[in-house]
N, C-alpha and C positions, 0 to 999 in steps of 0.2 A: 388880553388888555394890556400896556403898561401900568406895569405900579409906580406911585411915586415916594422915590423915596430919598436923602436927601445926604445921598452916602453910597462908597463904591462898593465895587466888589471885593472880595478880600483875592480874590486867582487872579483879575485884567483889568480890576480898578475903570473898567468900563459905569458908568452910572444910570444904566436901563435895567431895568425887569419886567417881568410880565409873572405874570398873575400862574402860580403850580398850579397842582390839588391842595388840596387840606388847607390853606392859606401862608402856603408855603411861597418862597422866589426865585424863579431862574434870570441866573444873568442873559441876555440876550447875547453876551459876545460871545464867550468860552462857556454858556451853558450850566454852571455851579450852581445847583439850587443850597438854599440857604434859608434858615426862619429869621421873620424879622426882626427876629431878637440883634442879632448878631452884629446891628449896627451899636446897642449900649454901650459903652462907654465899661469897659472893666466886667462884662457882662459873664466871662469865660471864671475868671476870679471869684466873682459872688457866686457861679453856680456848682464850684468847687466844695466851695466851704458850705451850700447851704443843703448838697446830694452827699459832700463825701468827707464831711468835719466831725466835731467830735461827735461821741453818739452812732459813728457807723458801722456797722459789722457787718465783711460780706458773707453772702450766704453761705450754712457748709454742712452735708448730707451725705453721706454715701453718692446720692445720685450725681450731689453738685460736686466732689471728687474726679464721681467716675467722668463726667460729660469733661470735665480741664483735665485730667491725665487724658483723654483723646482726641483735645484739642491739639494739647502742649507736642503731641507725640508729631500731629501734623506737622507745625510749627514747625519742631527740628526735622521733619525731614522732608521739607523745604528747603534749609539752610544747607541741609547734606546735597542735596540734588545743586547746589548752586557754589559748591567745593567747601563749604566753610564746616570744621569739622572740629573747632576748637579757637583760643583765643581769649580776650581780654575782651566781654559781652555787660554789655547797660541796658536793662529793660525801662525806657518811658512811661512810667504809669503802668505800676506793680501789679493793680488786683490784688486777689491774697495770696500773694507771695508762689503757684504753683508750678509757675514756668519759668522765676530762677529756678527752682529748687532742682528742675527736670533737666536743664540749661543745664545748674554744674555737674548733675549725675550722670549727661553724657559728655563732661569734657570742659565743659570753658568754665574761665575763671568768669567769675559775674558780679554784676553791682547794679540797684538797683533805685529809682529814682522818682518820688513824688510827691507830687503839693502837698497832699493826702497824711498830717501826722497820724489819725486812724491806719489809715492803708499805709505806710511804714514801718508804720512800729509793729502789724501785723504779721507784714512780710517777711520781715528781718527778723520774725522770730521764730516765724515757719519751715523758712528757706535757710535761716542760720547765714546770714550775707546781711553786707552792708546795703542798708537800702538812706539813700539824702534827701532829706527832708529839703527843698534846696531847690529854686528856678532849674533852667538843662544848664539856662546861660553859667550859671555859677559853678560848676564843676570842667575842670581844665583843660583846652583840647585842644584837641590830634590826640587822646589819650585810650580809643580803644579801636580793635576791629571788628562787630558788629554791633550795632544799636537793634534794637527789637521796640518797633509801637502800634502794639495790639489793639486792634478800639478806642485810639485816644488821637487822632486830629481831628473827628466828626466833634471832640468836645473845643473846639476850640475857636478865635474868633482872627484870627494870623494864621493861617493855617500853611504861607509861606513863611512868614517866620519862623517859629517854629522847628520845621524842614531845613531851614538853613542854621539853625542850633545845631542840629541834628548833623547836617556833612561839618562845623563843625568841632565838635568831637572824635569822625571818626579820622583814623587816619590817613595815610595814602592809597587807595585802596582799600580801603575797606568798606564794608555791611553793611545793607541796610533792608530788614523784612520789613515788612509792614502789612495790617491790615487796615480796615475800613467798612461800612456797610453801602452796599450797592443800592445806589438809589432806583436804579436800569432793572432793579430786581422783577420779579412779576407778585410778589407780595406788598409789594410797596404802591400799589394801585389798588390796597383795602389801610382803612385806616386805622389800624391794628397793628399794621405791621409792624416787630420789636423794635423796630430803630427808632423808632418816630417817637424818642423820648425828650422828657423838658430836660435833659444835658446832655441833645444835642443843636448843632447849633449850625450847621453844613455836613453836605448829602454829596458823593463824591459817585462819580460813573467811570470807565473804566477809564475816556480823552480825561474827564479834567484831574482824572487822579495821577496821569502821567503829566499832565502837563505843570501841576502842581510839583512833582519830585527834578523834574526836568528845570522850572524857573526858578526851583532854590539850588541847584548846581552840581546836582545828582543825574544819574547818569541810569537808564533804568536796561536793568540786564533781563530782566522775567516781568511779567502778569501772569496771573493768573484766576476763576471765579469758582467756588464752593459754595454749593447749597446743603447748608446743614438741615440735620434730619427733623428739627425742631423749627424751622420757618415757620412750616403751609400750618403748623399745628397750634402755633404761639397768636398766626397774624388772624388765623380762623377761633380764635377761643376769644385772644382782644376786641376782636369785633363785634360778637357778640353779644359781651359784655360791655356794647358801646368805648372803647378807648379811642382818644383822636390827640390826633397832634398836637403841641402845645402851642403854634399859632395857629390854629384852626380857632372860630369864636366858639367852639362848642367842642372845646377842646374838655374832658373828664381833666380830674386831679389825678396826680399817677404819685407815688412811694417815693424813696430814694431808697437805691436798688439797696440789698440786703435788709432790708426793715423789713420787707417779709416775710410771717410768723408762720409755721402750718403745722395743724395735727399729723404727728405722723402717717397716720392712715390713710388722708387724705395726702399727702407730700406722695404717700410709694403710689397711690393708683392714678395721679396727676403723672408723675413720670412714667408709668408702665406707660398711659394713655399715649403718652410723647411717644413715648420708644416703640409703639406701633405704629403709631401714624408715622414717624418716622419708615417704619418697614414696607407700610402700604403704597410708597411715596414716592420709594427709591424709584422706579424707574422715571417718574416725572422729574427732581431732584435730579436728575444724569445729566439731562438732558439740558435743565438750569442750568447745568456749569460749565455745558458743552457749548452753549451759545450765546454764553456766556450772561446770563439772566439768574447767575444766582445772586445769595442776598451778603455773601463775603463779597470785598475783592481783597487780593493781597498781590505785595510784589516786592520784587529783592532791586537793591540798587546800591549803584555803588557808588567813592569818591574816587574822580576822573585822576 
């Protein structure tokens, strides 16, 4: 059934959408899935301030640091596979700063950029590097050899504009490493899929991600799909707890990331259960990755 909205798709400018699952919309032309709130002006800025503004503190525990270390090694391995082993690197959306620290240890000259003042300050202190709390288009053009943007594109109303800003910051032949949630993963059929968050407004599959990158003037060099070891555990747990996407009429209230506090004993039990579930689902996760149905899409693109 077509959904009536007075706006255009942020990827292809088509104006007709169909109802997707859980109250989300799918463009009938390019297939991009969006939260219907994406058409609200200044939404991404307001979401950033609400969820990542003053008082925000990233989750920090030995488990979280271990998980991030594992993920950072995987991202750096992707860059090495593409022949990228050094140069001036900018991370857009710095999280807790762990990737900046890992990239610096791997031999890159690193900087960060984030609109959240708490995130910028905390990441700069953790990584010991410059983190600019400014919009990306305020940074100098053609200044970086590598730009990394991990789980940021799904937060913005105009992904093409952001990717064009990224392309403009890269030197000729420069490299973008990009990661986003995959709306085509099998867990996305569950309302508790952990990428259904109040601060996500667009959802990509392999086709729409490639189209977004190429529309922004970058050349896709490599794409991949990864299924995280925690994907099924979190999707099933959140579904059982009744969590729903923000666009759904039955959406549950969610908390800003980093604001959850757990008793240490509960934290250890929870994380151990997660690891065990990841081990038990390894054959399924490997199959998902090979079939392009993992919960994370990755791409490396270059400036022509």
